[in-house]
N, CA, C, O and the ligand as a Tripos MOL2 file, in Angstrom:
@<TRIPOS>MOLECULE
protein
  261   259    66     0     0
PROTEIN
NO_CHARGES

@<TRIPOS>ATOM
      1 N         147.3900 -157.9830 -109.1870 N.3       1 MET1
      2 CA        148.3830 -158.9510 -109.6580 C.3       1 MET1
      3 C         149.1520 -158.3650 -110.8470 C.2       1 MET1
      4 O         148.5480 -157.7830 -111.7470 O.2       1 MET1
      5 N         150.4640 -158.5150 -110.8540 N.am      2 ASP2
      6 CA        151.3000 -157.9840 -111.9220 C.3       2 ASP2
      7 C         151.6730 -159.0920 -112.9080 C.2       2 ASP2
      8 O         151.8140 -160.2560 -112.5330 O.2       2 ASP2
      9 N         151.8270 -158.7070 -114.1720 N.am      3 CYS3
     10 CA        152.2290 -159.6520 -115.2080 C.3       3 CYS3
     11 C         153.6730 -160.0910 -114.9650 C.2       3 CYS3
     12 O         154.5340 -159.2780 -114.6290 O.2       3 CYS3
     13 N         153.9270 -161.4160 -115.1450 N.am      4 GLN4
     14 CA        155.2840 -161.9340 -114.9110 C.3       4 GLN4
     15 C         156.2110 -161.6090 -116.0720 C.2       4 GLN4
     16 O         157.4300 -161.7040 -115.9310 O.2       4 GLN4
     17 N         155.6480 -161.2210 -117.2310 N.am      5 ARG5
     18 CA        156.4850 -160.9120 -118.3870 C.3       5 ARG5
     19 C         156.8470 -159.4380 -118.4330 C.2       5 ARG5
     20 O         158.0190 -159.0870 -118.5700 O.2       5 ARG5
     21 N         155.8350 -158.5650 -118.3170 N.am      6 CYS6
     22 CA        156.0970 -157.1440 -118.4900 C.3       6 CYS6
     23 C         155.7390 -156.3480 -117.2430 C.2       6 CYS6
     24 O         155.8850 -155.1250 -117.2270 O.2       6 CYS6
     25 N         155.2700 -157.0310 -116.1910 N.am      7 HIS7
     26 CA        154.8910 -156.3840 -114.9350 C.3       7 HIS7
     27 C         153.7760 -155.3550 -115.1290 C.2       7 HIS7
     28 O         153.6440 -154.4050 -114.3560 O.2       7 HIS7
     29 N         152.9840 -155.5640 -116.1670 N.am      8 GLY8
     30 CA        151.8320 -154.6940 -116.3860 C.3       8 GLY8
     31 C         150.6700 -155.0910 -115.5010 C.2       8 GLY8
     32 O         150.7650 -156.0230 -114.7030 O.2       8 GLY8
     33 N         149.5740 -154.3710 -115.6530 N.am      9 LYS9
     34 CA        148.4080 -154.6520 -114.8300 C.3       9 LYS9
     35 C         147.6000 -155.7970 -115.4290 C.2       9 LYS9
     36 O         147.3180 -155.8060 -116.6270 O.2       9 LYS9
     37 N         147.2240 -156.7770 -114.5760 N.am     10 MET10
     38 CA        146.4350 -157.9120 -115.0300 C.3      10 MET10
     39 C         145.0370 -157.8180 -114.4510 C.2      10 MET10
     40 O         144.8440 -157.3930 -113.3120 O.2      10 MET10
     41 N         144.0450 -158.2320 -115.2750 N.am     11 VAL11
     42 CA        142.6530 -158.2070 -114.8390 C.3      11 VAL11
     43 C         142.1180 -159.6310 -114.8070 C.2      11 VAL11
     44 O         142.4820 -160.4600 -115.6410 O.2      11 VAL11
     45 N         141.2540 -159.9080 -113.8400 N.am     12 GLU12
     46 CA        140.6700 -161.2430 -113.7250 C.3      12 GLU12
     47 C         139.5440 -161.3920 -114.7430 C.2      12 GLU12
     48 O         138.6880 -160.5170 -114.8700 O.2      12 GLU12
     49 N         139.5570 -162.5170 -115.4710 N.am     13 GLU13
     50 CA        138.5470 -162.7500 -116.4940 C.3      13 GLU13
     51 C         138.1000 -164.1940 -116.4730 C.2      13 GLU13
     52 O         138.7470 -165.0480 -115.8670 O.2      13 GLU13
     53 N         136.9840 -164.4630 -117.1440 N.am     14 GLU14
     54 CA        136.5110 -165.8340 -117.2870 C.3      14 GLU14
     55 C         136.7020 -166.2530 -118.7380 C.2      14 GLU14
     56 O         136.2150 -165.5920 -119.6560 O.2      14 GLU14
     57 N         137.4260 -167.3750 -118.9380 N.am     15 PHE15
     58 CA        137.7480 -167.8200 -120.2780 C.3      15 PHE15
     59 C         136.9710 -169.0840 -120.6290 C.2      15 PHE15
     60 O         136.5190 -169.8140 -119.7470 O.2      15 PHE15
     61 N         136.8200 -169.3320 -121.9390 N.am     16 SER16
     62 CA        136.2070 -170.5660 -122.4200 C.3      16 SER16
     63 C         137.2570 -171.3880 -123.1430 C.2      16 SER16
     64 O         137.9360 -170.8920 -124.0420 O.2      16 SER16
     65 N         137.3870 -172.6510 -122.7460 N.am     17 ASP17
     66 CA        138.3650 -173.5360 -123.3620 C.3      17 ASP17
     67 C         137.6350 -174.7260 -123.9750 C.2      17 ASP17
     68 O         136.8150 -175.3560 -123.3070 O.2      17 ASP17
     69 N         137.9200 -175.0420 -125.2350 N.am     18 LEU18
     70 CA        137.2090 -176.1220 -125.9180 C.3      18 LEU18
     71 C         137.9800 -177.4320 -125.8870 C.2      18 LEU18
     72 O         137.5690 -178.3890 -126.5430 O.2      18 LEU18
     73 N         139.0790 -177.5100 -125.1510 N.am     19 LYS19
     74 CA        139.8840 -178.7240 -125.1370 C.3      19 LYS19
     75 C         139.2040 -179.8680 -124.3880 C.2      19 LYS19
     76 O         139.5160 -181.0340 -124.6280 O.2      19 LYS19
     77 N         138.2900 -179.5500 -123.4940 N.am     20 ASP20
     78 CA        137.6410 -180.5860 -122.7010 C.3      20 ASP20
     79 C         136.7060 -181.4230 -123.5730 C.2      20 ASP20
     80 O         136.0510 -180.8840 -124.4650 O.2      20 ASP20
     81 N         136.6350 -182.7460 -123.3260 N.am     21 ASP21
     82 CA        135.7870 -183.6280 -124.1120 C.3      21 ASP21
     83 C         134.3100 -183.3470 -123.8880 C.2      21 ASP21
     84 O         133.4920 -183.5700 -124.7800 O.2      21 ASP21
     85 N         133.9680 -182.8630 -122.7160 N.am     22 SER22
     86 CA        132.5630 -182.6340 -122.3860 C.3      22 SER22
     87 C         132.0440 -181.3540 -123.0240 C.2      22 SER22
     88 O         130.8960 -180.9730 -122.7980 O.2      22 SER22
     89 N         132.8640 -180.6950 -123.8090 N.am     23 GLY23
     90 CA        132.4150 -179.4590 -124.4360 C.3      23 GLY23
     91 C         133.2350 -178.2800 -123.9630 C.2      23 GLY23
     92 O         134.4500 -178.3810 -123.7930 O.2      23 GLY23
     93 N         132.5800 -177.1860 -123.7560 N.am     24 SER24
     94 CA        133.3160 -175.9870 -123.3480 C.3      24 SER24
     95 C         133.6210 -176.0340 -121.8660 C.2      24 SER24
     96 O         132.8100 -176.4770 -121.0530 O.2      24 SER24
     97 N         134.7940 -175.5710 -121.5430 N.am     25 LEU25
     98 CA        135.2320 -175.5530 -120.1500 C.3      25 LEU25
     99 C         135.5540 -174.1130 -119.7680 C.2      25 LEU25
    100 O         136.4300 -173.4770 -120.3540 O.2      25 LEU25
    101 N         134.8430 -173.6250 -118.7970 N.am     26 ASN26
    102 CA        135.0890 -172.2510 -118.3530 C.3      26 ASN26
    103 C         136.0540 -172.2430 -117.1850 C.2      26 ASN26
    104 O         135.9410 -173.0580 -116.2690 O.2      26 ASN26
    105 N         136.9840 -171.3390 -117.2180 N.am     27 PHE27
    106 CA        137.9070 -171.2310 -116.0910 C.3      27 PHE27
    107 C         138.2490 -169.7600 -115.8660 C.2      27 PHE27
    108 O         138.1840 -168.9350 -116.7780 O.2      27 PHE27
    109 N         138.6020 -169.4730 -114.6580 N.am     28 ARG28
    110 CA        138.9860 -168.1060 -114.3340 C.3      28 ARG28
    111 C         140.4910 -167.9450 -114.4840 C.2      28 ARG28
    112 O         141.2630 -168.8450 -114.1520 O.2      28 ARG28
    113 N         140.8860 -166.8070 -114.9780 N.am     29 GLY29
    114 CA        142.3060 -166.5630 -115.1320 C.3      29 GLY29
    115 C         142.5910 -165.0750 -115.1300 C.2      29 GLY29
    116 O         141.7150 -164.2430 -114.8930 O.2      29 GLY29
    117 N         143.8410 -164.7760 -115.4020 N.am     30 TRP30
    118 CA        144.2750 -163.3760 -115.4120 C.3      30 TRP30
    119 C         144.8340 -163.0390 -116.7890 C.2      30 TRP30
    120 O         145.5730 -163.8260 -117.3800 O.2      30 TRP30
    121 N         144.4680 -161.8420 -117.3030 N.am     31 ARG31
    122 CA        144.9690 -161.4070 -118.5990 C.3      31 ARG31
    123 C         145.6770 -160.0670 -118.4430 C.2      31 ARG31
    124 O         145.1710 -159.1510 -117.7930 O.2      31 ARG31
    125 N         146.8560 -159.9700 -119.0500 N.am     32 CYS32
    126 CA        147.6280 -158.7410 -118.9640 C.3      32 CYS32
    127 C         147.0720 -157.7230 -119.9480 C.2      32 CYS32
    128 O         146.8160 -158.0470 -121.1080 O.2      32 CYS32
    129 N         146.8890 -156.5010 -119.4860 N.am     33 LEU33
    130 CA        146.3490 -155.4580 -120.3500 C.3      33 LEU33
    131 C         147.3950 -154.9400 -121.3270 C.2      33 LEU33
    132 O         147.0440 -154.3540 -122.3500 O.2      33 LEU33
    133 N         148.6650 -155.1460 -121.0300 N.am     34 LEU34
    134 CA        149.7270 -154.5870 -121.8690 C.3      34 LEU34
    135 C         150.1790 -155.5730 -122.9450 C.2      34 LEU34
    136 O         150.1860 -155.2180 -124.1240 O.2      34 LEU34
    137 N         150.5610 -156.8130 -122.5750 N.am     35 CYS35
    138 CA        151.1310 -157.7440 -123.5480 C.3      35 CYS35
    139 C         150.1810 -158.8880 -123.8740 C.2      35 CYS35
    140 O         150.4640 -159.6670 -124.7840 O.2      35 CYS35
    141 N         149.0620 -159.0180 -123.1630 N.am     36 GLY36
    142 CA        148.0920 -160.0550 -123.4920 C.3      36 GLY36
    143 C         148.4000 -161.4050 -122.8860 C.2      36 GLY36
    144 O         147.7410 -162.3900 -123.2200 O.2      36 GLY36
    145 N         149.3850 -161.4810 -122.0000 N.am     37 GLU37
    146 CA        149.7240 -162.7360 -121.3330 C.3      37 GLU37
    147 C         148.5260 -163.2360 -120.5280 C.2      37 GLU37
    148 O         147.8740 -162.4670 -119.8230 O.2      37 GLU37
    149 N         148.2420 -164.5580 -120.6460 N.am     38 ILE38
    150 CA        147.1250 -165.1460 -119.9170 C.3      38 ILE38
    151 C         147.6590 -166.1670 -118.9270 C.2      38 ILE38
    152 O         148.4210 -167.0610 -119.2980 O.2      38 ILE38
    153 N         147.2610 -166.0360 -117.6720 N.am     39 VAL39
    154 CA        147.6770 -166.9760 -116.6310 C.3      39 VAL39
    155 C         146.4280 -167.4940 -115.9530 C.2      39 VAL39
    156 O         145.6050 -166.7120 -115.4760 O.2      39 VAL39
    157 N         146.2780 -168.8220 -115.9060 N.am     40 ASP40
    158 CA        145.1460 -169.3930 -115.1780 C.3      40 ASP40
    159 C         145.6530 -170.2220 -114.0070 C.2      40 ASP40
    160 O         146.8590 -170.4010 -113.8360 O.2      40 ASP40
    161 N         144.7250 -170.7250 -113.2060 N.am     41 SER41
    162 CA        145.1110 -171.4370 -111.9930 C.3      41 SER41
    163 C         145.8890 -172.7010 -112.3170 C.2      41 SER41
    164 O         146.7660 -173.0910 -111.5470 O.2      41 SER41
    165 N         145.5870 -173.3630 -113.4590 N.am     42 VAL42
    166 CA        146.3040 -174.5810 -113.8330 C.3      42 VAL42
    167 C         147.7620 -174.2770 -114.1310 C.2      42 VAL42
    168 O         148.6560 -175.0070 -113.7040 O.2      42 VAL42
    169 N         148.0000 -173.1990 -114.8640 N.am     43 ILE43
    170 CA        149.3720 -172.8150 -115.1830 C.3      43 ILE43
    171 C         150.1330 -172.4870 -113.9070 C.2      43 ILE43
    172 O         151.2960 -172.8620 -113.7540 O.2      43 ILE43
    173 N         149.4800 -171.7960 -113.0070 N.am     44 LEU44
    174 CA        150.1500 -171.4040 -111.7670 C.3      44 LEU44
    175 C         150.5410 -172.6350 -110.9480 C.2      44 LEU44
    176 O         151.6390 -172.6810 -110.3920 O.2      44 LEU44
    177 N         149.6480 -173.6400 -110.8670 N.am     45 SER45
    178 CA        149.9520 -174.8360 -110.0810 C.3      45 SER45
    179 C         151.0340 -175.6650 -110.7550 C.2      45 SER45
    180 O         151.8560 -176.2750 -110.0720 O.2      45 SER45
    181 N         151.0490 -175.6970 -112.1010 N.am     46 ASN46
    182 CA        152.0920 -176.4280 -112.8070 C.3      46 ASN46
    183 C         153.4650 -175.8270 -112.5320 C.2      46 ASN46
    184 O         154.4460 -176.5520 -112.3690 O.2      46 ASN46
    185 N         153.5280 -174.5020 -112.4800 N.am     47 ARG47
    186 CA        154.8120 -173.8560 -112.2410 C.3      47 ARG47
    187 C         155.3390 -174.1650 -110.8480 C.2      47 ARG47
    188 O         156.5440 -174.3340 -110.6650 O.2      47 ARG47
    189 N         154.4480 -174.2400 -109.8640 N.am     48 SER48
    190 CA        154.9020 -174.4420 -108.4910 C.3      48 SER48
    191 C         155.2230 -175.9040 -108.2160 C.2      48 SER48
    192 O         155.9910 -176.2030 -107.3010 O.2      48 SER48
    193 N         154.6340 -176.8460 -109.0120 N.am     49 HIS49
    194 CA        154.8590 -178.2730 -108.7740 C.3      49 HIS49
    195 C         155.8500 -178.8630 -109.7720 C.2      49 HIS49
    196 O         155.8930 -180.0790 -109.9560 O.2      49 HIS49
    197 N         156.6360 -178.0210 -110.4070 N.am     50 ARG50
    198 CA        157.6010 -178.5340 -111.3760 C.3      50 ARG50
    199 C         158.6470 -179.4000 -110.6670 C.2      50 ARG50
    200 O         159.2460 -178.9570 -109.6870 O.2      50 ARG50
    201 N         158.8760 -180.6370 -111.1520 N.am     51 PRO51
    202 CA        159.8390 -181.5280 -110.4800 C.3      51 PRO51
    203 C         161.2660 -181.0010 -110.5960 C.2      51 PRO51
    204 O         161.6080 -180.2980 -111.5470 O.2      51 PRO51
    205 N         162.0700 -181.3430 -109.6360 N.am     52 THR52
    206 CA        163.4530 -180.8810 -109.6560 C.3      52 THR52
    207 C         164.2200 -181.5830 -110.7750 C.2      52 THR52
    208 O         164.0660 -182.7910 -110.9510 O.2      52 THR52
    209 N         165.0270 -180.8720 -111.5200 N.am     53 PRO53
    210 CA        165.7850 -181.4670 -112.6220 C.3      53 PRO53
    211 C         166.8110 -182.4770 -112.1310 C.2      53 PRO53
    212 O         167.2320 -182.4470 -110.9740 O.2      53 PRO53
    213 N         167.2090 -183.3850 -113.0440 N.am     54 ILE54
    214 CA        168.1430 -184.4570 -112.6910 C.3      54 ILE54
    215 C         169.5910 -183.9670 -112.7680 C.2      54 ILE54
    216 O         170.5230 -184.7540 -112.6040 O.2      54 ILE54
    217 N         169.7750 -182.6780 -113.0160 N.am     55 VAL55
    218 CA        171.1190 -182.1240 -113.1850 C.3      55 VAL55
    219 C         171.9720 -182.3880 -111.9460 C.2      55 VAL55
    220 O         173.1710 -182.6420 -112.0550 O.2      55 VAL55
    221 N         171.3470 -182.3260 -110.7650 N.am     56 SER56
    222 CA        172.1230 -182.5000 -109.5310 C.3      56 SER56
    223 C         172.7520 -183.8890 -109.4830 C.2      56 SER56
    224 O         173.8540 -184.0500 -108.9600 O.2      56 SER56
    225 N         172.0430 -184.9220 -110.0380 N.am     57 ARG57
    226 CA        172.5860 -186.2770 -110.0300 C.3      57 ARG57
    227 C         173.8280 -186.3560 -110.9340 C.2      57 ARG57
    228 O         174.8140 -187.0020 -110.5790 O.2      57 ARG57
    229 N         173.7750 -185.6990 -112.0990 N.am     58 ASN58
    230 CA        174.9200 -185.6960 -113.0050 C.3      58 ASN58
    231 C         176.1310 -185.0410 -112.3440 C.2      58 ASN58
    232 O         177.2680 -185.4760 -112.5290 O.2      58 ASN58
    233 N         175.8720 -184.0050 -111.5830 N.am     59 ARG59
    234 CA        176.9920 -183.3310 -110.9160 C.3      59 ARG59
    235 C         177.7020 -184.2850 -109.9460 C.2      59 ARG59
    236 O         178.9280 -184.2590 -109.8290 O.2      59 ARG59
    237 N         176.9290 -185.1210 -109.2580 N.am     60 LYS60
    238 CA        177.5360 -186.0650 -108.3110 C.3      60 LYS60
    239 C         178.4420 -187.0510 -109.0510 C.2      60 LYS60
    240 O         179.5530 -187.3430 -108.6100 O.2      60 LYS60
    241 N         177.9390 -187.5660 -110.2030 N.am     61 ILE61
    242 CA        178.7210 -188.5310 -110.9830 C.3      61 ILE61
    243 C         180.0210 -187.8990 -111.4620 C.2      61 ILE61
    244 O         181.0780 -188.5280 -111.4130 O.2      61 ILE61
    245 N         179.9410 -186.6510 -111.9270 N.am     62 MET62
    246 CA        181.1340 -185.9860 -112.4330 C.3      62 MET62
    247 C         182.1600 -185.7430 -111.3280 C.2      62 MET62
    248 O         183.3560 -185.6290 -111.5970 O.2      62 MET62
    249 N         181.6840 -185.6660 -110.0820 N.am     63 ALA63
    250 CA        182.6040 -185.3870 -108.9850 C.3      63 ALA63
    251 C         183.5590 -186.5550 -108.7580 C.2      63 ALA63
    252 O         184.6370 -186.3650 -108.1950 O.2      63 ALA63
    253 N         183.1740 -187.7860 -109.1950 N.am     64 TYR64
    254 CA        184.0430 -188.9460 -108.9900 C.3      64 TYR64
    255 C         185.2760 -188.9130 -109.8920 C.2      64 TYR64
    256 O         186.3210 -189.4650 -109.5450 O.2      64 TYR64
    257 N         185.1490 -188.2580 -111.0600 N.am     65 HIS65
    258 CA        186.2740 -188.2610 -111.9970 C.3      65 HIS65
    259 C         187.3450 -187.2610 -111.6190 C.2      65 HIS65
    260 O         188.3560 -187.1460 -112.3130 O.2      65 HIS65
    261 ZN        152.2670 -158.4110 -119.6220 Zn       66 ZN66
@<TRIPOS>BOND
     1     1     2 1
     2     2     3 1
     3     3     4 2
     4     3     5 am
     5     5     6 1
     6     6     7 1
     7     7     8 2
     8     7     9 am
     9     9    10 1
    10    10    11 1
    11    11    12 2
    12    11    13 am
    13    13    14 1
    14    14    15 1
    15    15    16 2
    16    15    17 am
    17    17    18 1
    18    18    19 1
    19    19    20 2
    20    19    21 am
    21    21    22 1
    22    22    23 1
    23    23    24 2
    24    23    25 am
    25    25    26 1
    26    26    27 1
    27    27    28 2
    28    27    29 am
    29    29    30 1
    30    30    31 1
    31    31    32 2
    32    31    33 am
    33    33    34 1
    34    34    35 1
    35    35    36 2
    36    35    37 am
    37    37    38 1
    38    38    39 1
    39    39    40 2
    40    39    41 am
    41    41    42 1
    42    42    43 1
    43    43    44 2
    44    43    45 am
    45    45    46 1
    46    46    47 1
    47    47    48 2
    48    47    49 am
    49    49    50 1
    50    50    51 1
    51    51    52 2
    52    51    53 am
    53    53    54 1
    54    54    55 1
    55    55    56 2
    56    55    57 am
    57    57    58 1
    58    58    59 1
    59    59    60 2
    60    59    61 am
    61    61    62 1
    62    62    63 1
    63    63    64 2
    64    63    65 am
    65    65    66 1
    66    66    67 1
    67    67    68 2
    68    67    69 am
    69    69    70 1
    70    70    71 1
    71    71    72 2
    72    71    73 am
    73    73    74 1
    74    74    75 1
    75    75    76 2
    76    75    77 am
    77    77    78 1
    78    78    79 1
    79    79    80 2
    80    79    81 am
    81    81    82 1
    82    82    83 1
    83    83    84 2
    84    83    85 am
    85    85    86 1
    86    86    87 1
    87    87    88 2
    88    87    89 am
    89    89    90 1
    90    90    91 1
    91    91    92 2
    92    91    93 am
    93    93    94 1
    94    94    95 1
    95    95    96 2
    96    95    97 am
    97    97    98 1
    98    98    99 1
    99    99   100 2
   100    99   101 am
   101   101   102 1
   102   102   103 1
   103   103   104 2
   104   103   105 am
   105   105   106 1
   106   106   107 1
   107   107   108 2
   108   107   109 am
   109   109   110 1
   110   110   111 1
   111   111   112 2
   112   111   113 am
   113   113   114 1
   114   114   115 1
   115   115   116 2
   116   115   117 am
   117   117   118 1
   118   118   119 1
   119   119   120 2
   120   119   121 am
   121   121   122 1
   122   122   123 1
   123   123   124 2
   124   123   125 am
   125   125   126 1
   126   126   127 1
   127   127   128 2
   128   127   129 am
   129   129   130 1
   130   130   131 1
   131   131   132 2
   132   131   133 am
   133   133   134 1
   134   134   135 1
   135   135   136 2
   136   135   137 am
   137   137   138 1
   138   138   139 1
   139   139   140 2
   140   139   141 am
   141   141   142 1
   142   142   143 1
   143   143   144 2
   144   143   145 am
   145   145   146 1
   146   146   147 1
   147   147   148 2
   148   147   149 am
   149   149   150 1
   150   150   151 1
   151   151   152 2
   152   151   153 am
   153   153   154 1
   154   154   155 1
   155   155   156 2
   156   155   157 am
   157   157   158 1
   158   158   159 1
   159   159   160 2
   160   159   161 am
   161   161   162 1
   162   162   163 1
   163   163   164 2
   164   163   165 am
   165   165   166 1
   166   166   167 1
   167   167   168 2
   168   167   169 am
   169   169   170 1
   170   170   171 1
   171   171   172 2
   172   171   173 am
   173   173   174 1
   174   174   175 1
   175   175   176 2
   176   175   177 am
   177   177   178 1
   178   178   179 1
   179   179   180 2
   180   179   181 am
   181   181   182 1
   182   182   183 1
   183   183   184 2
   184   183   185 am
   185   185   186 1
   186   186   187 1
   187   187   188 2
   188   187   189 am
   189   189   190 1
   190   190   191 1
   191   191   192 2
   192   191   193 am
   193   193   194 1
   194   194   195 1
   195   195   196 2
   196   195   197 am
   197   197   198 1
   198   198   199 1
   199   199   200 2
   200   199   201 am
   201   201   202 1
   202   202   203 1
   203   203   204 2
   204   203   205 am
   205   205   206 1
   206   206   207 1
   207   207   208 2
   208   207   209 am
   209   209   210 1
   210   210   211 1
   211   211   212 2
   212   211   213 am
   213   213   214 1
   214   214   215 1
   215   215   216 2
   216   215   217 am
   217   217   218 1
   218   218   219 1
   219   219   220 2
   220   219   221 am
   221   221   222 1
   222   222   223 1
   223   223   224 2
   224   223   225 am
   225   225   226 1
   226   226   227 1
   227   227   228 2
   228   227   229 am
   229   229   230 1
   230   230   231 1
   231   231   232 2
   232   231   233 am
   233   233   234 1
   234   234   235 1
   235   235   236 2
   236   235   237 am
   237   237   238 1
   238   238   239 1
   239   239   240 2
   240   239   241 am
   241   241   242 1
   242   242   243 1
   243   243   244 2
   244   243   245 am
   245   245   246 1
   246   246   247 1
   247   247   248 2
   248   247   249 am
   249   249   250 1
   250   250   251 1
   251   251   252 2
   252   251   253 am
   253   253   254 1
   254   254   255 1
   255   255   256 2
   256   255   257 am
   257   257   258 1
   258   258   259 1
   259   259   260 2
@<TRIPOS>SUBSTRUCTURE
     1 MET1         2 RESIDUE 1 A MET
     2 ASP2         6 RESIDUE 1 A ASP
     3 CYS3        10 RESIDUE 1 A CYS
     4 GLN4        14 RESIDUE 1 A GLN
     5 ARG5        18 RESIDUE 1 A ARG
     6 CYS6        22 RESIDUE 1 A CYS
     7 HIS7        26 RESIDUE 1 A HIS
     8 GLY8        30 RESIDUE 1 A GLY
     9 LYS9        34 RESIDUE 1 A LYS
    10 MET10       38 RESIDUE 1 A MET
    11 VAL11       42 RESIDUE 1 A VAL
    12 GLU12       46 RESIDUE 1 A GLU
    13 GLU13       50 RESIDUE 1 A GLU
    14 GLU14       54 RESIDUE 1 A GLU
    15 PHE15       58 RESIDUE 1 A PHE
    16 SER16       62 RESIDUE 1 A SER
    17 ASP17       66 RESIDUE 1 A ASP
    18 LEU18       70 RESIDUE 1 A LEU
    19 LYS19       74 RESIDUE 1 A LYS
    20 ASP20       78 RESIDUE 1 A ASP
    21 ASP21       82 RESIDUE 1 A ASP
    22 SER22       86 RESIDUE 1 A SER
    23 GLY23       90 RESIDUE 1 A GLY
    24 SER24       94 RESIDUE 1 A SER
    25 LEU25       98 RESIDUE 1 A LEU
    26 ASN26      102 RESIDUE 1 A ASN
    27 PHE27      106 RESIDUE 1 A PHE
    28 ARG28      110 RESIDUE 1 A ARG
    29 GLY29      114 RESIDUE 1 A GLY
    30 TRP30      118 RESIDUE 1 A TRP
    31 ARG31      122 RESIDUE 1 A ARG
    32 CYS32      126 RESIDUE 1 A CYS
    33 LEU33      130 RESIDUE 1 A LEU
    34 LEU34      134 RESIDUE 1 A LEU
    35 CYS35      138 RESIDUE 1 A CYS
    36 GLY36      142 RESIDUE 1 A GLY
    37 GLU37      146 RESIDUE 1 A GLU
    38 ILE38      150 RESIDUE 1 A ILE
    39 VAL39      154 RESIDUE 1 A VAL
    40 ASP40      158 RESIDUE 1 A ASP
    41 SER41      162 RESIDUE 1 A SER
    42 VAL42      166 RESIDUE 1 A VAL
    43 ILE43      170 RESIDUE 1 A ILE
    44 LEU44      174 RESIDUE 1 A LEU
    45 SER45      178 RESIDUE 1 A SER
    46 ASN46      182 RESIDUE 1 A ASN
    47 ARG47      186 RESIDUE 1 A ARG
    48 SER48      190 RESIDUE 1 A SER
    49 HIS49      194 RESIDUE 1 A HIS
    50 ARG50      198 RESIDUE 1 A ARG
    51 PRO51      202 RESIDUE 1 A PRO
    52 THR52      206 RESIDUE 1 A THR
    53 PRO53      210 RESIDUE 1 A PRO
    54 ILE54      214 RESIDUE 1 A ILE
    55 VAL55      218 RESIDUE 1 A VAL
    56 SER56      222 RESIDUE 1 A SER
    57 ARG57      226 RESIDUE 1 A ARG
    58 ASN58      230 RESIDUE 1 A ASN
    59 ARG59      234 RESIDUE 1 A ARG
    60 LYS60      238 RESIDUE 1 A LYS
    61 ILE61      242 RESIDUE 1 A ILE
    62 MET62      246 RESIDUE 1 A MET
    63 ALA63      250 RESIDUE 1 A ALA
    64 TYR64      254 RESIDUE 1 A TYR
    65 HIS65      258 RESIDUE 1 A HIS
    66 ZN66       261 GROUP 0 **** ****
């Protein structure tokens, strides 16, 4: 897997996150060896499920004028 920022080599790692109320939360993710960018499965799913912006609706309204 290549880094989306610098296209460097990324390695799979296991991270610990303390944001969870139940204590530490371990998750698997990818870390870039060059710039240190960290990508986990949650970030990846958020990027793919991003809602479409409302800009298209504004364009329709402007077309009436
Ligand atoms: Zn990178």
